[in-house]
C-alpha positions, 0 to 999 in steps of 0.5 A: 331128203336126197337131192335138192329138198324142195319146202313150201312155206303157208303160213297165216299172218301171227296179227299184228307182228308178223305177216305171211311173206314175213314168215316165210322170208325168215323160214328160208333163211334159216333153211337155206343156212341148213340146208343148202341148195334147197328150193324155197315157195311162199304162198300167203295165207289166210282163211276168209278173215281179215288180211285175206285179200292181202294174201290171195293177192300175194300168193296169185299174183293178182293186184290191189284196187282202190276205190272210194266206197260208202262206210257203213254210215254212207260216209266215205272212205278208200277199200281194196279188193283184189283182182285176181288172173282169169278175171278172179276178184276176192273182196273183204267185205269189212274194208267197206262195211265192217266194225272197224271202220266206225266209231264206238258211238257209232255202232247200230246196226238199224242204222248201218248199210252193206251198200259200199259193199255192193259199190266194190263188187260192181267195181270188180265187175267194171274192172271185168270179173267173172268170178268173185269171191265174197268174204264176210268176217267182220261186219257192222250191219245187220241189213241182210244183204239189202244195201248191198244189192241196191247198190247192185241195181235192186230196188228195195220197196215200201207199200207205197212204192217208195223205195227205202235205203235198206239199212236194218231199220228198213227190213221190217217196210219191205214191202217188194223188190224190183229186180229190173234195175239188177246189174246184168253183170250179175247173172253172167258172173260167179259168186263164192262166199268164204263163210265158216258160220252156219247161223240161220237167218232167223231165231236164237241163233240166227243174225241179229241175236248172235251177232247184232250185239257185238254191232252196238244193239240193245236186247230191244233193237235185237227184237225188231232187227229179228222181226225185220228180218223175219219181214225180209226172209218171206220177201226173198222167199215171195221174190226167188221162191226159195227159202233162204233161212239155210245155215250159212244165211245169217253170216254177215249180219244175213249178208250170206242170205242176201248174196245166195238170193241175187247174186246165188252165191254159193257158200263154202269154207273159207280156207277150202276157197283160199286152197282152191284159188291158190292151186294149193295142191298143185304147189304141194305135188313134189314138197318134202316139207310145207310149214304152216303156222298161225299166231296162237294155236288151241282147239278152234285151229281145228274150225276152218283155221289155216294151220287146220286147213294146210295140214289137211292138204299135206296129208292128202298129198303126203307131205309131212306138215309142222306147224311154227306158231306163236304159242299154242294150249294143250289142245292143240295137238290133239285138235288138229290132225296132220302136222307132224310137229309143233314149235312154238316162237316163245322161248322162256316166260315172258309177257305177251307184250314182249312177247309181241315185241319180240315176233320177229326175233322169237319166229327166226329162232324158232325157224334155226331150231327147226331148220338145224334139226331137219338137217342132222336128222338128214345126216343121222339117217 
């Protein structure tokens, strides 16, 4: 590390304890104590799940926009989306249509709708967005995105020509789709799906069978929803001229299929999209070390999580990568290539509750260990 080393801090949040910004602040403090004169760059990270909007707004220099939209049951709720530079917007569908917005006794995917997500998209278009990224995890819905598209001007009609609301129970009754009122700005806008599941729309691996039970569906409701989704899929194919029962279409209760059909959305890895939007490869250029991390590393870390995505980018750029993690399983290191060293924050056996309550203290100590060893290695080298 001749000269003034440059460090990049690109950690995920530690759910319920530390934000990405908190982790970067603690790392920078330790780095400056042990490596005077170093340059530090923070890039908040997320993988398309909860916190993605906030992370991208912080990383890209955008701002949060708050609007009143419909929750999954049509009640008013305040939801935020991110407006990024150059006409780009980032939306978490869970902000309007997510499961946490419902009380346990309210979960019923026959009744819930993504209408509020469509309202968020409309708000982004009103703000001048020309490129919209949808993070589609955590939904309370199983409506195939029908409600979302209705908010954007599409009309879902039954055999008598009556308009339907677009909730899960309506899918079986949709006979045709009228696109004449679809917001014309949709055709001028690029849409991207942050989608890390490959479930199809229908069948035993589809939206209804796999995810609807988590949203309150009984086995009988699952059968009804899947039959309705099959009808909806036929109407989509008739309307748009192609089959949408494809990998990723079942994401977010079929919102994946609806976004592909009505919006022409391209589905891809949430982590890959975050790296693209933050121009992470440019940030890494000339870096001496990158520090990433997450709350708990295990075999699932390799499946599109922040640590795996950052490590792969570092490997491609020839930048050493260290992961500071709250905890890790024995298989984590073998599962994620590109990480030169793992630094767990836990320093003693302690109950999980204590570790969470001391998260900042333990992370600061881990940062101290990392940069004191790095400084020692530089002296020895």
